[in-house]
N, C-alpha and C positions, 0 to 999 in steps of 0.2 A: 328646624328641619333644614338640611343643606342639600344643594344640588350636587350630584355625584356624576363624574365623567369617567369614561374608559379611555385609557391611553396605552399605546404600545411602546415599551421602553426596553431596548436591548433584546428585542424578540420575545418579550413576555408582556402579557396584558395585565394591567392593574386597574383597580377602581380607586379613584382619587377625588377628594373634595374639590369643588370649583376654585376656592381660594388657594388651595395647595397647588392646583394645576397652574394657576396664573403665576404663582411664585416660581415654580419649577420651570415653566416656559420662559419666563424672564431671565432666569439664571442660565439656561442653555443658550438663549440668544446672546447674552453677555459673553459667554464662552466663545461662541462663533465669532463675535466681533473682536474679541481680544486676540484670538489666534488666526485671524483672517489673513495676515501677512506671512504666517509661518507655513513652511512646506509640510504637507500632510495635515492641514488643519481639519479636514473632514475626519481623518482617522483619530485625531486627538479627541474631537467631540464624540465620536462613536465609542471610543474606549471609556470616556467619561460617562456616557449613558449606560454602558454595560456595568460599570462600577456602581453607579447609582441604583441600577436594578438589583445588584447583589445586596446592597444595603437595604433596599425595600424588602427583599426576600427575608431578611432577618426579622422584620416586623411581621411579615405574613406568617412565618413559622410559629410565632407566638400566639396565633389565633386571630390576629387583626385582619379584617377583610377590606377595609378602606384606608387608604393613605391620607393622613391629615396634614394640616399645615405645620403643626408642631414637629412632625416627623420629617417633613421636607426641610424645615429650618435646621434640624439636627444633622441631616445628611449634608446640607450645604456647609455647616460648620466643620464637619469632618473633612469634606473635600477641599474647602478653601474657596475664596472669592477671587475673581480676576483683579479687582482693585487692590487686593492685599499684596499682590506681587510687586516687589521693589526691584526694578531693573538695574539699579545702581550697584547693588551688592549681590547680584546673582552668583558670581564666582565664589564669594565667601560662603554663601548658602550651600552651593553644590559641594564645596570642599568639606563643610561641616557635616552635611548629610552623609557624604561618603565615609567620613571618619566614624560616624556613629550608626552606620547601617546595621551593624551586628549587635548593637546594644539594645535597640528598641526598634519597633516597626511592626509589620504584619508577620503572621506565621508563614514561614518559608514553605514552598512546595518545590518538588524536584521536577525540573524541566531540562531539556537539552538546550544549550545556549547557542543560538544561531549567529551571534555576533563575534564569537571567539572560538571557532572550531577548525580543526584540521580535517576530521572525517565527519562524524555525526554530532559532535558537540556534547557527548556524554560526559567526558572528563571535565570539560569546562562547566557543564551544569552542576556536577558534583562540587567543583571548586566554588561556584556561587552559592550553593546550598549550605556547605559547611564553612565557608569563609576562608578557605585555604588557597595557597598560591597554586595556580593551575600548572605552572612549570614543574614543581616538585611532584605533583600528582602524575603528570605525564612521564616523568623520569621513573617514578616508582612503578607504574604500570609497565613501562618498557622493560625494566629490569625483571619484574615479576613474570613477564611473559616468556622469559628465557627458561624459567624453572617450573612454572605452573601450567599444566596442560588444561586446555579448555578455556583459557582466558579470552582468546579471540572469539570463541562461540558465545561466551558470557557478554562480551562487548556488543556483539551483533544482536543478541536477545534484548539487551538494554536499549540499543538503538531502536528496536522495533517497539518495545513496550513504553519507554519513557516518552511522553509527548514533547513536541518542540514548542518552545515559548514564542508564539507568533505575535500576540498583542502586547501592548505596553503594560497592561495590567499583569499579564503572565510573567513578563520580564521583571516587574517589580516584586511579584510574589516569589520569584526564583531567588532574588537577592535579599528578600526580607525587608524591603523598603516600604515606607508608608504609601498607600495608594491614594494619593490626592492629586489635585489639579496640576500643581507645579511639577510633580514627579512624572505624571503621565505625559504632560507636554514636553518635558525635557527628554524623556525616553524616546518618544516618537521622533522628535527633531534630531536626536543623536543617531537614531536608526537610519533616517534619510541621509544624513551626512555620511554615514559609513557606506551606504549603498552607492551614493554618488562618487565617493572616493574609490570604491571598488570598480565601478563601471569605467571611470576615466583613467584607472591605473593600467599599466601594461602587464600586470601579473595575471596570467591565465589561471583558470580553475585547474586544480591538480587532477591528474588521472585517477589517483586513489580516491579522491573525493567523489568523482563521477562514478567510479566502479562501486564504491561503497553504497552510494545512493541507489544504484541499480540493484545490488544484491538485497538491500533492505526492502525495496519495493516488491521484489519477487517473493522474498521470504514472508513479508507482511501479507501479500495476497494469498499465499499458500496457507498461512495460519488462519486467516479469516475464512478461507474456504473450508478448512477442517472444523472450525468452530461452528459454522453454519451447518455442516454435515452432522456434527455431534448434537447440535440443538434439534435438528430434524429427527435424528434417531431416538433421542431421549424424550421428545414430546409425546409419542404414543405410550411410552412406559409411564410417564407421569399421568396421562389421562386414564390409563387402566388402573393405576394406583389410586387415583381420586375416586373412580367408580367403585372399586373394591372397598376403599375406606368408607365411602358413603353407605354402601350396602351393609358393611359390618356395624357401622354406627346405628343405622336404622334397625338392624336385626337385634343388636344389643339393647337398644331402647325399647323395642317391642317386648323383649324378655323382662327387662327390669321395671318398666313403667306400665306394662299391659296396655299398650296402645291398641287401637282397633285392629281386628284381625286382617282387614283388607290391606292396611298399610304394611303389616308384618309379612303376610304371605305374598305380597307383590315383589318382595326382595328375594334374592337367591337364598335357598335354604342353607343353613350352617349347622353342621353336626358338632355341637359344642362338646359332645362326649369324647371326641377325638383329641381335644385339647385339654391337657391336665390342669392348665391354669384357668383363671376366670376370663370371660370375654373382655372385661375391661382392660386386663393386662395385654391381651393380644391387640386390642384396639389402640392402646397406648403405644405399643411397639410399631404398629403401622403408621401412626401419626408421626412418631419420631423419625421413622425411615423416610417418610415423605418430606419432612423438613431437611433431613440430612442430604437427600438427593436434590431436592427442589431449589434450595437456596444457592448452591454453587451453579446450577443451571441458570437461575435468574441472573447471577453475577456475570456469567459468560455472555448471556444475551445482552445485558446492559453494556458490557464492554464492547461487544460487537456493534450494537446499534449506535453507541456513542461515537465510535470511530467513523460512522457514516453521518454523523450529526442528526440522527433521528431521535435519540434519547438523551436527555440532559443528564449530566453526571449526578450520581447520588450524593445527598448531603452527608456530612460526617456523622450526624445523629442516626440517619438511616443505616449507614454502614455498621456503626457500633451495635445498633439494635439487632440487625440481621446476624452479625457475628455472634452476639450473645445467645440468640435463639438457636443458632447452629450448634454451639458448644453445649448448651443445655439439652438440646435434642440428642446430641451424641452421647452424653453421660446418661440421660434417662433411657435412651435406646438400649445401651448395654445393660442397664439395670433390669429393664423389662425382658431383654433377651435371656439373661441368666436366670430369671425367675419364671420363664415360660417354657414348658416342656410339651412336646407334641407326640401323639401316638400315630403309628403308621396307618395310612388310609386317606382317602379323599375327604377334604373338609367341606367342599362345595359340591352340591349336586342340583340338577334342575328337575 
């Protein structure tokens, strides 16, 4: 029997064995000591904690409820130890990592690049995501803008939708680089160097940059407002659909399984003679319709709440499962619809 502790790591609570906690606490203390003289040391350690929390989530998703010392050792091996850093050949390592960034590393994610942007960093983010030269992308978009209508609108929409890479972890994901201790520390340090160079330089912020940021903030507020309005309008529809679906399920169950009459007659009466198809087909159609409407609404709510840091992003597995359920419901809904015929007249009466 082992003593289990509760820790808050990266904003998430985990249950962890006492020996695993001691190892993790010692590792984080070594990180703080190693980066104590670096500018942005607190941000480096905070990003490291966030990355460790993401790795712990991989174990939690497999059904594991308590983090063990073996898993902490595996995470430390993936992140790297402070004593493994060799300051003598840092430049060679950086050059080697840059040259091999696109051959291996983590799965890339699309972000706007805050370190190399003229307006919103969309094209620079695409450059980092695909590994292309940002200069040629900008030239291509500039030329295409002379012939393609709506390109500016598409850029503004991308500016609103695509998130900005704020943390060191997100910047590494944007470039597809391994998320380990050395890369996180290097990214944070480089970010502070760029900020200092920008602050002490005489180059003012461009008017287009300021104007673009203002337009995007206004457009983002309007979109969020309409998303909230849409969610408010659709919520009663979903609730009514759930009530009707529940009533039909209980009514169909009362017919097919001969449940007690009290349960059956407590539900709204359904005149099944007005429906040429079986009650099961109609129930299936309603269930599919609920999924077809409900899943996109859940996605909109998740996107909205995520922008306010209220709801954590969905995992890839959850997104894939919901997408599959939506497509299956869409196909099954059409099948039920084409095989369900109705006779004119009221179906419900009280």
